[in-house]
Structure formats: C-alpha cells, structure tokens
N, C-alpha and C positions, 0 to 999 in steps of 0.2 A: 463714613461721614454722618450717617443717621445716628450712630452710637455717640458720636461726638456731640451733636446737638441735643440728644437725649440726656447726656451727662450734664450739659450746660443747663438745660431746663430743670433737671432734677436738683442741681445745685442752687439755681436761682429760686425755684419754688420751695425748696427745703429751707433755704435761708429766710425767705419771706415768711414762711409759716413759723419758723423759730422766732423771728422778730415779732410777728403777730402774737405769738404765745407770750413773749416777754411783755409786750404792750398790755395784754390782758392781765398779766400778773401784776404789773406796776399799777394799773388802774384799780385792780382788786385791793391792793394795799391802801391806796388813797381812799377808796370807798369804805373799806373796813375801819380806817381811822375815824372817819366821820360817823359811821354807824356806832362805834363804841362810845364816842363822845355823846351822841344823841341818847344812847341808853344809859349814860353815866357809868359806864363800865371802865373806870379808870385803872383798875388793877391790871387789866389785860393790855392796856395801851402801850406801855413801854416795850413790849415784845416787837412792836412794829418799827422800832427806832434803833439805829446803830449806837453803840456805846460811845462813839465819838461824835454824836449828833450835835449840831449847833443850829440855832434859829436866831435870825437877825430881824429885828422889827424896823419899821419905817423911821423911827426916831434914833436908830443907831444902837439901841439896847439889844442885848442878846441873852439867851439862856441855853444851857447844854443838857446833856442826858441826865446828869446828877440832879439838876434842878427839876427837870421833867419828872423824874421818879419821886422826888420829894413832894411836888405838887399833886401827883397822882395819888400818893398815899394820903395826903392831907384832904383830898376831896371827899372823903367819907364823913367828915365832920367830927372825927374822933382823934385827930392827930394835930393838935395845935402846935406842938413843938416842931414838927416837920414843916408846917406852914410858916412858922416864924423863921426857920432856917432858910426856906425858899426866899422869903422877903429880904432877909439879910443878904443873901447871895445876889439877889436882884439889885439891891442898893450898891453892892460892892463889886460890880462888874463880873459876877460869877465866881468870885473867890470864896472858898470855904471859910466859914467863921473860925476865928481863933478859939483855942480851948477856953479862954476866959469868957468870950462872947457866947460860946456854946453853953457854959454854965449859967450865964445870965438868961439865955433863952429857955433853958430847962426850968428855971425858977419862974419866969414870966408865964410859961405854959400852964402853971398851976393856979394862976390868978383868975378867978371867975369872970372878972371884967374883960380880960384878954380873951378868954374862951368865948364870951358873948360876942365880942367884936369879930373874932375869927369866924364864928358861925354866921354872923350877919354878912361878912365879906363873901363867904361861900354862896350864900343865897344870891347875891348880886352876880358873882362869877358864873354860876349855873344859869341864871336867867339870861345873861348876855350870850353865853355859849349856846343855849337853846335857840335864841333868836338868830344867831349866826348860822347854826346848823340848818335851820329852816330856810334861811336865805340861800345858803349854798345849794341845798337840794333843789330849790325852785329855779335858780338862775345860773348855776355853774356852766361855764363854757371853757373847754380846754383849747387854748389858742396855739399852744406849741407842745409837741410830744416827740421827743427825740431820745433814741437809745443808741449809745455807743459803748460797746463792750459791756462792762459791768456797771455803767452809770446811765441813769435815765434822768432826763431833764423835762419837767412838765411845768408849763405856765398856765395857770387858770385865772379866769376873771369871774367875778360874781358881784351881785348887788347886796352888800351887807349893810352894817350900820357902824357908826362911829362909836368906839368904846366909851367915850366920855359923855357925849351929848345924846347918843342914841339916834341921831339923825341918819337918814339913808346915805350910803356912801358906796360908790363903785370901787372895788378892790381888785388888786392883782397880787398873786402869790406865785413865787417860783419855788418849785419843789425838786430837789435832787435826791434820787433814791439810788442806793448802791446794792448790788447783788453780793451777798455774803454767804458763802457755802450753799449757793443755789437759792437763797431766800432774799427777796427784795426788801430793803428797809430804808426808812428815811435817813438821809445823811446830812443834808442841809435844807433849810427852808428860809426864804427871804420874803418877808412881807413888804410889799411896795405900796402900802396903803396911801 
C-alpha cells in the first residue's frame, strides 16, 4: 500500500513540476518577447513565433507571421520596401501583394520622400512601442495561466496607452503559445483593448 501511495505522490508531484517547468518556459517566452522589443532587437523576434502565427486586434484587423517578419526587417530603418509590403498587406487583410503591386512598391521604395515618411513612421512606432513596454513592465498582471498539453493560454492585463491619442488605457491581451518540437512559441494573440 505504501508503494501505491508513493507512486501516486511521485506521479502527482512529477506532473506538477512538469507543469511548473512548462509555466516558467511559457512565461520566459513572453518576457523575452518584451525584452527584445525594449532593446529594439527585431531580427531575433520572429524566432519566438510559429510560422502559422496570427494576431487579431480589437478592431478586427489581423496580421500573420509573414507580416511580422516584414515589419521586423523594416524596423532597422533601411528597408522601406518591406515596410511598404507590410502596409499593403495590412490594408488588404493579410493578402500578399500582386506582382504588379510588388513592382510599384519597389519603385516607391526608391523615392526619397517615401523613405523620409517611412523613417518618420518608424520613429513614431518605436516611441509608442517604448511607452507600451515601460507600461507593461510596470503594471502587467497575469490573470489567467493555463497549460493543456502543447497549448498554453495566458491572459494578461496592463495599463498601457491608446495608440492614436496616447491617453492611458487599461488593456487585456490573450496569448496562446504552442509547444513545437519542445519549444514554446506564440501561436495566437488577441488584443482586447
């Protein structure tokens, strides 16, 4: 009988420590994501995301892994073409631009005025991102943390700011991470701002 209870305790505590390790791994990915954004290390960021990643914002807009990669490349201020491709995909529900539109984008990316606007937009994007990162670090609270098999659902709340007005705004974000070959990556993010 003692062996039976010992086996049960070992199974329960072993499973609990496995879940605790998974929870720490999931939290580490979330914190790494914010750390990379704070450092403006956008080249490393896509490694934290699944190739079938999808983010849905409060207005019903969405962007996927391809758009994330384009934006991460464009964030260095040297890739206006990738930025224009990202904007075009954002306007068209995530669809890749047609070959004709891609040719137009390539030409537009050579225009000094377009490059100036692109760089000015990056300054605004980075300023907003920095403000959001500081707000996250200061006020984040994980209100739900659940792991079922290879999916982890995390709901976080924080006091951020409105992207258009800059006014303070309480925000909720749902993050679903998926374990792929033993590595946790973002799979879905839903901004419920």
